[in-house]
TORDOTOR-917172 format. One record per residue (C-alpha): chain; z, y, x. Coordinates in Angstrom, 1 decimal, always signed. Layout:
N
 tilum     c3     c2     c1
     A      Z      Y      X
...
//
This chain:
585
 tilum     c3     c2     c1
     A  -89.0 +282.1  +63.1
     A  -85.9 +280.3  +64.6
     A  -84.3 +283.6  +65.9
     A  -84.9 +285.1  +62.5
     A  -83.2 +282.2  +60.8
     A  -80.3 +282.3  +63.2
     A  -80.0 +286.1  +62.5
     A  -80.0 +285.4  +58.7
     A  -77.3 +282.8  +59.1
     A  -75.3 +285.3  +61.2
     A  -75.4 +287.7  +58.4
     A  -74.3 +285.0  +56.0
     A  -71.5 +284.0  +58.4
     A  -70.2 +287.6  +58.4
     A  -70.3 +287.9  +54.6
     A  -68.6 +284.5  +54.2
     A  -65.8 +285.4  +56.6
     A  -65.2 +288.7  +54.7
     A  -65.0 +287.1  +51.3
     A  -62.9 +284.2  +52.7
     A  -60.4 +286.8  +53.9
     A  -60.5 +288.5  +50.5
     A  -59.8 +285.1  +48.8
     A  -56.8 +284.6  +51.1
     A  -55.4 +288.0  +50.1
     A  -56.0 +287.3  +46.5
     A  -54.2 +284.0  +46.7
     A  -51.2 +285.7  +48.3
     A  -51.1 +288.5  +45.7
     A  -51.5 +285.9  +42.9
     A  -48.8 +283.6  +44.3
     A  -46.3 +286.4  +44.6
     A  -47.0 +287.8  +41.2
     A  -47.4 +291.3  +42.6
     A  -47.4 +294.3  +40.3
     A  -48.4 +297.8  +41.4
     A  -50.0 +300.9  +39.9
     A  -50.9 +303.4  +42.6
     A  -53.3 +306.4  +42.0
     A  -54.6 +309.4  +43.9
     A  -56.2 +312.5  +42.7
     A  -59.9 +312.4  +42.6
     A  -61.0 +315.3  +40.3
     A  -58.3 +318.0  +40.4
     A  -57.5 +320.4  +37.5
     A  -55.1 +323.2  +36.7
     A  -52.8 +321.1  +34.5
     A  -52.9 +317.9  +36.6
     A  -55.7 +315.7  +37.9
     A  -58.6 +315.2  +35.6
     A  -59.5 +311.9  +37.1
     A  -57.8 +309.6  +39.7
     A  -58.6 +306.6  +41.8
     A  -56.2 +303.8  +42.7
     A  -55.2 +300.3  +42.1
     A  -53.7 +298.5  +39.1
     A  -52.3 +295.1  +40.1
     A  -50.9 +293.0  +37.3
     A  -51.2 +289.3  +36.2
     A  -54.5 +290.0  +34.5
     A  -56.0 +291.4  +37.7
     A  -54.4 +288.8  +40.0
     A  -56.0 +285.9  +38.2
     A  -59.4 +287.7  +38.1
     A  -59.1 +288.4  +41.9
     A  -58.7 +284.8  +42.6
     A  -61.6 +283.8  +40.4
     A  -64.0 +286.4  +41.7
     A  -63.3 +285.7  +45.4
     A  -63.2 +281.9  +45.0
     A  -66.6 +281.7  +43.1
     A  -68.1 +284.3  +45.4
     A  -67.1 +282.4  +48.5
     A  -68.4 +279.1  +47.2
     A  -71.7 +280.6  +46.1
     A  -72.2 +282.2  +49.5
     A  -71.5 +278.9  +51.3
     A  -73.8 +277.1  +48.9
     A  -76.5 +279.8  +49.5
     A  -76.7 +278.8  +53.2
     A  -78.2 +275.4  +52.2
     A  -80.1 +276.6  +49.1
     A  -81.9 +279.5  +50.9
     A  -82.2 +277.9  +54.3
     A  -85.9 +278.7  +54.4
     A  -85.4 +282.4  +53.9
     A  -86.2 +284.6  +56.9
     A  -83.6 +287.0  +58.4
     A  -84.5 +290.3  +56.7
     A  -84.5 +288.7  +53.2
     A  -81.4 +286.6  +53.9
     A  -79.6 +289.5  +55.3
     A  -80.5 +291.6  +52.3
     A  -79.3 +288.7  +50.0
     A  -75.9 +288.5  +51.6
     A  -75.6 +292.3  +51.6
     A  -76.2 +292.3  +47.8
     A  -73.8 +289.4  +47.4
     A  -71.0 +291.2  +49.3
     A  -71.7 +294.5  +47.3
     A  -71.6 +292.5  +44.1
     A  -68.1 +291.0  +44.9
     A  -66.8 +294.4  +46.1
     A  -68.0 +296.0  +42.9
     A  -66.4 +293.4  +40.7
     A  -63.1 +293.5  +42.6
     A  -63.1 +297.3  +42.2
     A  -63.7 +297.0  +38.5
     A  -60.8 +294.5  +38.1
     A  -58.4 +296.7  +40.1
     A  -59.3 +299.9  +38.3
     A  -56.3 +301.8  +36.8
     A  -58.5 +304.0  +34.6
     A  -61.6 +304.0  +32.5
     A  -63.4 +306.4  +34.7
     A  -63.0 +304.4  +37.8
     A  -63.8 +301.2  +35.9
     A  -67.1 +302.9  +34.7
     A  -68.1 +303.7  +38.3
     A  -67.8 +300.0  +39.3
     A  -69.1 +298.9  +36.0
     A  -72.4 +300.7  +37.0
     A  -72.3 +299.3  +40.5
     A  -72.1 +295.7  +39.1
     A  -75.1 +296.4  +36.9
     A  -77.0 +297.7  +39.9
     A  -76.1 +294.6  +41.9
     A  -77.2 +292.3  +39.2
     A  -80.6 +294.2  +39.1
     A  -81.0 +293.8  +42.9
     A  -80.1 +290.1  +42.9
     A  -82.1 +289.1  +39.7
     A  -85.1 +290.8  +41.4
     A  -84.4 +289.4  +44.8
     A  -87.8 +287.7  +44.8
     A  -89.4 +291.0  +43.7
     A  -92.9 +289.9  +44.7
     A  -92.8 +287.7  +41.7
     A  -93.8 +289.8  +38.7
     A  -91.6 +287.7  +36.4
     A  -88.6 +288.4  +38.6
     A  -89.3 +292.1  +38.8
     A  -89.6 +292.3  +35.0
     A  -86.5 +290.3  +34.4
     A  -84.5 +292.7  +36.7
     A  -85.8 +295.7  +34.9
     A  -85.0 +294.2  +31.5
     A  -81.4 +293.3  +32.5
     A  -80.9 +296.8  +33.9
     A  -82.2 +298.7  +30.8
     A  -80.8 +296.4  +28.1
     A  -77.3 +296.7  +29.6
     A  -77.8 +300.5  +29.9
     A  -78.0 +300.7  +26.1
     A  -74.4 +299.4  +25.9
     A  -73.3 +301.5  +28.9
     A  -74.4 +304.7  +27.1
     A  -72.0 +303.9  +24.3
     A  -69.3 +303.1  +26.8
     A  -69.5 +306.4  +28.7
     A  -69.6 +308.4  +25.5
     A  -66.6 +306.5  +24.2
     A  -64.4 +307.2  +27.3
     A  -65.3 +310.8  +27.4
     A  -64.4 +311.1  +23.7
     A  -61.2 +309.4  +24.4
     A  -60.3 +311.7  +27.3
     A  -61.1 +314.7  +25.1
     A  -58.7 +313.5  +22.5
     A  -55.8 +312.4  +24.9
     A  -56.4 +314.2  +28.1
     A  -56.3 +311.1  +30.3
     A  -58.4 +308.2  +31.5
     A  -55.4 +306.2  +32.8
     A  -54.7 +302.8  +31.3
     A  -51.0 +303.0  +31.7
     A  -50.7 +306.4  +30.0
     A  -52.9 +305.3  +27.2
     A  -51.1 +302.0  +26.7
     A  -47.8 +303.8  +26.7
     A  -49.0 +306.2  +24.0
     A  -50.3 +303.2  +22.0
     A  -46.9 +301.5  +22.2
     A  -45.1 +304.6  +21.1
     A  -47.5 +305.1  +18.2
     A  -48.6 +308.4  +19.7
     A  -52.4 +307.6  +19.7
     A  -53.1 +308.4  +16.1
     A  -56.1 +310.5  +16.8
     A  -59.1 +311.1  +14.6
     A  -62.1 +309.0  +15.2
     A  -60.3 +306.3  +17.3
     A  -62.2 +303.6  +15.6
     A  -65.5 +305.2  +16.6
     A  -64.3 +305.7  +20.1
     A  -63.2 +302.0  +20.6
     A  -66.5 +300.8  +19.0
     A  -68.5 +302.8  +21.6
     A  -66.4 +301.4  +24.4
     A  -67.0 +298.0  +22.9
     A  -70.7 +298.5  +23.1
     A  -70.4 +298.6  +26.9
     A  -68.9 +295.1  +26.6
     A  -71.7 +294.1  +24.3
     A  -74.3 +294.9  +26.9
     A  -72.6 +293.4  +29.9
     A  -71.3 +290.2  +28.2
     A  -74.6 +289.7  +26.4
     A  -73.3 +289.8  +22.8
     A  -75.8 +290.0  +19.9
     A  -78.1 +292.0  +19.7
     A  -78.1 +292.9  +23.4
     A  -78.0 +289.2  +24.7
     A  -81.8 +289.0  +25.3
     A  -81.5 +290.0  +29.0
     A  -79.5 +287.0  +30.2
     A  -81.9 +284.1  +29.8
     A  -84.6 +286.1  +31.7
     A  -82.0 +286.7  +34.5
     A  -82.7 +283.1  +35.5
     A  -85.6 +284.4  +37.6
     A  -83.2 +285.1  +40.4
     A  -81.9 +282.5  +42.9
     A  -79.8 +279.9  +41.3
     A  -76.7 +280.9  +43.3
     A  -77.1 +284.4  +41.9
     A  -77.1 +282.9  +38.4
     A  -73.9 +281.1  +39.1
     A  -72.2 +284.2  +40.4
     A  -73.4 +286.4  +37.5
     A  -72.4 +283.8  +34.8
     A  -69.1 +282.6  +36.3
     A  -67.3 +285.5  +37.9
     A  -69.0 +288.9  +37.9
     A  -71.6 +290.5  +35.6
     A  -71.0 +288.8  +32.3
     A  -67.3 +288.5  +32.6
     A  -66.9 +292.3  +33.0
     A  -67.3 +292.9  +29.3
     A  -64.7 +290.3  +28.3
     A  -62.4 +291.7  +30.9
     A  -62.8 +295.1  +29.5
     A  -61.9 +294.1  +25.9
     A  -58.9 +292.1  +27.3
     A  -57.8 +295.0  +29.5
     A  -58.0 +297.5  +26.7
     A  -56.5 +295.2  +24.0
     A  -53.5 +297.5  +23.3
     A  -56.1 +300.2  +22.3
     A  -58.3 +297.8  +20.3
     A  -55.2 +296.6  +18.5
     A  -54.9 +300.0  +16.9
     A  -58.3 +299.6  +15.1
     A  -58.3 +296.3  +13.2
     A  -61.7 +296.9  +11.8
     A  -63.3 +297.0  +15.2
     A  -61.4 +293.8  +16.2
     A  -62.8 +292.2  +13.1
     A  -66.3 +293.2  +14.0
     A  -65.8 +291.9  +17.5
     A  -64.6 +288.5  +16.1
     A  -67.6 +288.1  +13.8
     A  -70.1 +289.2  +16.3
     A  -68.7 +286.9  +19.0
     A  -68.7 +283.9  +16.7
     A  -72.2 +284.6  +15.5
     A  -73.4 +285.1  +19.1
     A  -71.8 +281.8  +20.1
     A  -73.7 +279.9  +17.3
     A  -77.0 +281.7  +17.8
     A  -77.1 +281.0  +21.6
     A  -76.1 +277.4  +21.1
     A  -79.0 +276.9  +18.6
     A  -81.5 +278.2  +21.1
     A  -80.0 +276.0  +23.9
     A  -80.8 +273.0  +21.8
     A  -84.5 +273.5  +22.1
     A  -84.8 +274.9  +25.6
     A  -86.5 +272.8  +28.3
     A  -85.6 +274.9  +31.4
     A  -82.3 +273.6  +32.7
     A  -81.2 +277.1  +34.0
     A  -82.0 +278.7  +30.7
     A  -80.0 +276.0  +28.9
     A  -77.1 +277.0  +31.0
     A  -77.8 +280.7  +30.4
     A  -77.8 +280.2  +26.6
     A  -74.5 +278.3  +27.0
     A  -73.0 +281.2  +28.8
     A  -74.0 +283.6  +26.0
     A  -72.4 +281.1  +23.6
     A  -69.2 +280.8  +25.6
     A  -68.9 +284.5  +25.9
     A  -69.2 +284.6  +22.1
     A  -66.1 +282.3  +22.0
     A  -64.1 +284.7  +24.2
     A  -65.1 +287.7  +22.2
     A  -64.2 +285.9  +19.0
     A  -60.8 +285.2  +20.3
     A  -60.2 +288.8  +21.4
     A  -61.4 +289.9  +18.0
     A  -58.9 +287.5  +16.4
     A  -56.0 +289.1  +18.3
     A  -55.8 +286.3  +20.8
     A  -56.6 +288.0  +24.1
     A  -54.6 +285.4  +26.1
     A  -56.8 +282.6  +24.8
     A  -59.9 +284.7  +25.5
     A  -58.9 +285.4  +29.1
     A  -57.9 +281.7  +29.6
     A  -61.3 +280.6  +28.6
     A  -62.8 +283.2  +30.9
     A  -61.0 +281.7  +33.9
     A  -61.7 +278.0  +33.0
     A  -65.3 +278.8  +32.1
     A  -65.8 +280.5  +35.5
     A  -65.0 +277.2  +37.2
     A  -67.2 +274.8  +35.3
     A  -70.0 +277.2  +34.7
     A  -70.3 +277.8  +38.4
     A  -70.2 +274.0  +38.9
     A  -73.0 +273.6  +36.4
     A  -75.3 +276.2  +37.8
     A  -74.8 +275.0  +41.3
     A  -75.3 +271.5  +40.2
     A  -78.5 +272.5  +38.5
     A  -79.6 +274.4  +41.7
     A  -79.1 +271.1  +43.6
     A  -81.4 +269.3  +41.2
     A  -84.0 +272.0  +41.3
     A  -83.7 +272.1  +45.1
     A  -84.4 +268.3  +45.1
     A  -87.2 +268.0  +42.5
     A  -88.9 +271.4  +42.7
     A  -88.9 +272.1  +38.9
     A  -86.6 +273.5  +36.2
     A  -88.1 +271.5  +33.5
     A  -85.7 +268.8  +32.3
     A  -88.6 +266.8  +30.8
     A  -90.0 +266.4  +34.3
     A  -86.9 +264.9  +35.8
     A  -85.2 +261.7  +34.6
     A  -83.5 +258.9  +36.6
     A  -81.9 +261.2  +39.1
     A  -78.6 +259.3  +38.9
     A  -80.1 +256.6  +41.2
     A  -81.1 +259.1  +43.9
     A  -78.5 +261.9  +43.3
     A  -75.3 +260.1  +42.2
     A  -72.9 +262.7  +43.6
     A  -74.7 +265.5  +41.9
     A  -74.8 +263.6  +38.7
     A  -71.0 +262.9  +38.8
     A  -70.0 +266.6  +39.3
     A  -72.6 +267.7  +36.7
     A  -71.1 +265.3  +34.2
     A  -67.6 +266.7  +34.9
     A  -68.9 +270.3  +34.2
     A  -70.7 +269.0  +31.1
     A  -67.5 +267.5  +29.8
     A  -65.5 +270.6  +30.4
     A  -68.1 +272.8  +28.6
     A  -68.3 +270.4  +25.7
     A  -64.5 +270.5  +25.4
     A  -63.6 +267.0  +26.3
     A  -59.9 +266.3  +27.3
     A  -58.3 +266.4  +29.7
     A  -60.7 +268.8  +31.4
     A  -60.0 +272.6  +31.6
     A  -62.4 +273.6  +28.9
     A  -60.8 +271.6  +26.3
     A  -57.5 +273.5  +26.4
     A  -59.0 +277.0  +26.6
     A  -61.5 +276.2  +23.8
     A  -58.7 +274.8  +21.6
     A  -56.6 +278.0  +22.2
     A  -59.6 +280.0  +21.0
     A  -60.2 +277.9  +17.9
     A  -56.5 +278.0  +17.0
     A  -56.4 +281.8  +17.5
     A  -59.3 +282.4  +15.2
     A  -58.0 +280.0  +12.7
     A  -54.4 +281.5  +12.6
     A  -56.0 +284.9  +12.3
     A  -57.4 +283.8   +8.9
     A  -61.1 +284.4  +10.0
     A  -62.6 +281.4   +8.2
     A  -66.2 +282.4   +8.7
     A  -66.0 +282.8  +12.5
     A  -64.0 +279.7  +12.8
     A  -66.6 +277.6  +11.0
     A  -69.3 +279.1  +13.1
     A  -67.4 +278.2  +16.3
     A  -66.6 +274.7  +15.0
     A  -70.4 +274.1  +14.5
     A  -70.9 +275.5  +18.0
     A  -68.6 +272.8  +19.4
     A  -71.0 +270.2  +18.0
     A  -74.2 +272.0  +19.3
     A  -72.6 +272.6  +22.7
     A  -71.9 +268.9  +23.3
     A  -75.4 +268.0  +22.0
     A  -77.4 +270.3  +24.2
     A  -75.4 +269.5  +27.4
     A  -75.5 +265.8  +26.8
     A  -79.3 +266.3  +26.2
     A  -79.6 +267.7  +29.7
     A  -77.6 +264.9  +31.3
     A  -79.5 +262.1  +29.6
     A  -83.0 +263.7  +30.3
     A  -82.3 +264.8  +33.9
     A  -80.1 +262.0  +35.2
     A  -80.8 +258.8  +33.1
     A  -83.8 +257.2  +31.6
     A  -87.2 +256.8  +33.2
     A  -87.7 +258.5  +36.5
     A  -90.3 +261.3  +36.1
     A  -89.5 +263.6  +39.1
     A  -92.3 +263.8  +41.7
     A  -91.6 +263.5  +45.5
     A  -88.4 +262.0  +46.9
     A  -85.3 +263.5  +45.2
     A  -82.2 +263.4  +47.4
     A  -78.7 +264.7  +47.6
     A  -78.3 +268.3  +48.9
     A  -76.7 +269.1  +52.3
     A  -72.9 +269.3  +52.6
     A  -73.1 +273.1  +52.4
     A  -74.2 +272.6  +48.9
     A  -72.3 +269.5  +48.0
     A  -68.9 +270.8  +49.3
     A  -68.7 +273.6  +46.8
     A  -69.8 +271.3  +44.0
     A  -67.0 +268.8  +44.6
     A  -64.4 +271.5  +45.1
     A  -65.4 +273.1  +41.7
     A  -65.4 +269.7  +40.1
     A  -61.8 +269.0  +41.5
     A  -60.6 +272.3  +40.3
     A  -61.9 +271.8  +36.8
     A  -60.1 +268.5  +36.6
     A  -56.9 +269.8  +38.2
     A  -56.8 +273.0  +36.1
     A  -57.2 +270.7  +33.0
     A  -54.3 +268.5  +34.0
     A  -52.2 +271.6  +34.8
     A  -52.8 +272.9  +31.3
     A  -52.1 +269.6  +29.7
     A  -48.7 +269.5  +31.4
     A  -48.0 +273.1  +30.5
     A  -49.0 +272.6  +26.9
     A  -47.8 +269.0  +26.2
     A  -45.0 +270.2  +24.0
     A  -46.8 +273.2  +22.3
     A  -50.2 +272.2  +21.1
     A  -52.5 +275.0  +19.9
     A  -53.0 +275.4  +16.2
     A  -52.5 +272.9  +13.4
     A  -52.3 +269.2  +14.3
     A  -55.7 +268.4  +12.9
     A  -57.5 +270.9  +15.1
     A  -57.7 +269.0  +18.4
     A  -58.8 +265.6  +16.9
     A  -61.4 +267.4  +14.8
     A  -62.8 +269.4  +17.8
     A  -63.0 +266.2  +19.9
     A  -64.7 +264.4  +17.1
     A  -67.4 +267.1  +16.7
     A  -68.0 +267.1  +20.5
     A  -68.3 +263.2  +20.4
     A  -70.7 +263.5  +17.5
     A  -72.9 +265.9  +19.4
     A  -73.0 +263.6  +22.4
     A  -73.7 +260.5  +20.3
     A  -76.5 +262.4  +18.6
     A  -78.1 +263.4  +22.0
     A  -77.7 +259.8  +23.2
     A  -79.4 +258.4  +20.1
     A  -82.3 +260.9  +20.5
     A  -82.9 +261.1  +24.2
     A  -81.3 +257.9  +25.7
     A  -81.4 +255.1  +23.1
     A  -84.5 +256.3  +21.3
     A  -83.0 +255.6  +17.9
     A  -84.0 +259.0  +16.6
     A  -87.4 +260.4  +17.6
     A  -87.0 +264.1  +18.5
     A  -90.8 +264.7  +17.9
     A  -90.7 +263.2  +14.5
     A  -87.4 +265.1  +13.6
     A  -88.9 +268.3  +14.8
     A  -91.8 +267.8  +12.4
     A  -89.6 +267.7   +9.3
     A  -88.2 +270.6   +7.4
     A  -85.7 +272.3   +7.9
     A  -85.7 +271.2  +11.6
     A  -89.3 +272.3  +12.1
     A  -88.5 +275.8  +10.9
     A  -85.4 +275.9  +13.1
     A  -87.3 +274.7  +16.1
     A  -90.1 +277.2  +15.5
     A  -87.7 +280.2  +15.3
     A  -85.3 +279.1  +18.1
     A  -88.1 +278.5  +20.6
     A  -89.2 +282.1  +19.8
     A  -85.7 +283.4  +20.2
     A  -85.7 +284.3  +16.5
     A  -88.2 +287.0  +17.1
     A  -85.7 +289.3  +18.8
     A  -87.6 +289.7  +22.0
     A  -90.8 +290.3  +20.0
     A  -89.0 +292.9  +17.9
     A  -87.8 +294.7  +20.9
     A  -91.2 +294.4  +22.5
     A  -92.7 +295.9  +19.4
     A  -90.1 +298.7  +19.3
     A  -90.9 +299.4  +23.0
     A  -94.6 +299.5  +22.5
     A  -94.5 +301.3  +19.2
     A  -91.8 +303.9  +19.7
     A  -91.1 +304.4  +23.4
     A  -94.7 +304.0  +24.5
     A  -95.9 +306.0  +21.5
     A  -93.4 +308.8  +22.3
     A  -94.6 +308.6  +25.9
     A  -98.2 +309.0  +24.9
     A  -97.2 +312.0  +22.8
     A  -95.4 +313.6  +25.7
     A  -98.4 +312.9  +27.9
     A -100.8 +314.5  +25.5
     A  -98.6 +317.6  +25.4
     A  -98.4 +317.7  +29.1
     A -102.1 +317.3  +29.6
     A -103.4 +319.5  +26.8
     A -100.7 +322.1  +26.2
     A  -98.8 +322.6  +29.4
     A -101.6 +321.7  +31.8
     A -104.2 +323.3  +29.4
     A -102.5 +326.7  +29.5
     A -102.2 +326.6  +33.3
     A -105.7 +325.3  +33.7
     A -107.0 +328.1  +31.4
     A -105.2 +330.8  +33.5
     A -106.3 +329.4  +36.8
     A -110.0 +329.1  +35.4
     A -109.9 +332.6  +34.2
     A -108.7 +333.9  +37.5
     A -111.4 +331.9  +39.3
     A -114.1 +333.4  +37.0
     A -112.7 +336.9  +37.4
     A -112.7 +336.6  +41.1
     A -116.2 +335.3  +41.0
     A -117.3 +338.4  +39.0
     A -115.5 +340.7  +41.3
     A -117.1 +339.0  +44.3
     A -120.6 +339.9  +43.1
     A -120.0 +343.7  +43.4
     A -119.5 +343.3  +47.2
     A -122.9 +344.2  +48.7
     A -122.0 +344.4  +52.3
     A -123.6 +348.0  +52.6
     A -121.2 +350.6  +54.1
     A -122.7 +353.4  +52.1
     A -122.0 +351.5  +48.8
     A -118.3 +351.4  +49.8
     A -118.4 +355.2  +50.6
     A -119.9 +355.8  +47.2
     A -117.3 +353.6  +45.6
     A -114.4 +355.4  +47.4
     A -115.9 +358.8  +46.5
     A -116.3 +357.8  +42.8
     A -112.7 +356.6  +42.8
     A -111.3 +359.8  +44.3
     A -113.4 +361.8  +41.7
     A -111.7 +359.7  +39.0
     A -108.3 +360.3  +40.4
     A -108.9 +364.1  +40.5
     A -110.1 +364.2  +36.9
     A -107.1 +362.1  +35.9
     A -104.7 +364.5  +37.7
     A -106.3 +367.5  +36.2
     A -106.1 +366.0  +32.7
     A -102.4 +364.9  +33.2
     A -101.4 +368.3  +34.6
     A -102.9 +370.1  +31.6
//
C-alpha cells in the first residue's frame, strides 16, 4: 500500500504545482490590471464567424481568476491530509477531477462569448457530478451526484435556449458586441425579456436559487474539500458570475431584474430558516451558501452588481474557511452531527479560532470582510426601493448569526460529547485554515480603510445590521450555551413547532419533486415501456412468429423422396405452361 500512497501523493503534487503556477499567473494579471479581448474563429460562416473562442480579460475576470486559483490551491493542499488514507488510483482520480474542475471554471471566467461560456458551464457541471459522487460505492453519494446533475440541467436547458434565441435576434454570441449594442440602445429586440429570463434560469440551477436549490444540501455526500471548492469558488459562483457578467443586458429588462431580486431574497430567507434546524455541520454550511447566494442575486436584481460581486469574493474566502474547518472537525471526531460534538475548544483550539473567524465574517460582524460586502448588498437593495426583499434580507441577518453561533456553541463549547480522542489536524490542513482566516481579516481591514469615508446606505443601516447579528448570537448563546431557553420546549410550542416541522422536511419541496418524478416521469416511462413491449415489439413478434409458423408448415411438405420432388417439378412446369397459354391467348 505504501507505493500506492506515494503514487497518489505524486499525483497530488503534480496537480498542486500546476494550480500554484496558475495562481502566480493570476496574481500577476490582477496586479497589472490587464485588459484584453482576443478571439479566434471556431465555427465559420459566409458573413463572418458564427462562433468564436478566445479570452476576455477585465477586472471582473481578474478578480475571479485569483479567487478560483487560490481556493483551488488551498483545497488541494488540504486534501493531502484529509484524504491521506486514499489509495493511488482513487487519489489520482480525485486530483484529476480537481484539476479539471479548476480548468473548467477558469475557462468559464475567461469566456468572451455566451457559447464558449456554455461549453465550460457544462464542464463545471460534469466535474461537480464526478466529485460529489467521488465515493460512488456509497448509494447516497451516487444519488446525490445524479440529483445535482439533473436538477442543474433543468436550468441549463433554459440557458441554452436563451442564448440561441439571443443569437437568432442579434447574430452574435460575443459579450463585447452585445454590450456595445446595449450601450447604443440598439438591442431593442422582441422577446428580450423572455431571452434574459431563460438565461437567468441557468444561474438559478447553478447558484441553487429557489426552486432549484434542492441539489446543494445533498451535495455534501462528497468529500469535504470538494464541498469547499464547490461552495467557495467554482460551481455555485458560476451563476452569480453569469448574472454579473451579463448585467448590461439584464439592465435592459427591469422586470427580470426585479424577479431576480425577489427570488434571491426569498431564497436567502428560506435557506437560512432550514439551517436553523439542521444538525449536520456540513448541511448547515450548505444552507448558508444557498442563503448567501440569495444575497448576491438580490443585489444583482437591485441593480447593484458591484456589491453582488464583492460579496462573491469575500464569501469565497470565509466559506472555504468554514468548510475546511468543518472538515477538520469531522476528520477528528468522525461524525457530522453537531449534537455529538461539544467541548472541542479544549482539544482543537486552533480549529476553533479559525472557525470563529469564519463565523463572524458570515454573520456580518465588523471588521471582517463579510460585514462590508453584506452592508453593500443591504444598501443596494434599500436604495433600489425594494422594501420586501430588504426586510427578508434583514431577517436573514438575524437567522444567519443564530445558526452559525449555534454550531459554534454546540461543537466547540459546552459538555464534551465527541467519542475517541479529538486532535488538531496536520499542518497540511491547518496551514490553509490559518491562511484563509488571515485573508478574511486582512480583506475586512482593507475594505474598512477603503470605505471609511463612504459608508454604504443610510447611517442607521450598519448599526441596525450589527444589532440584528448580535441578537442572533445572543439567542443562540441563551439556547445552546447558557440554557436559559430550552430548545426542546420552544420547539414544542406553536408556531415554532410548525416551523420546525416544515423546515426539517425542507418545506416539502423534495417530497414534491419526488412525487412529480414518480408520478409523471416514471409514469411516462411506464407508458413508453408498454408501447415498446406491446405495440412495437408486439408487431415485430407477430411477424417473426408468423414467419416461423409458415416455415414450419412448408417444412412438412418435404418428404425426402426424390420422386416426390420430380412430381412437384413436373406439376410446376405444367402450371407454367397453362399460365403461358392463358396469357398468350
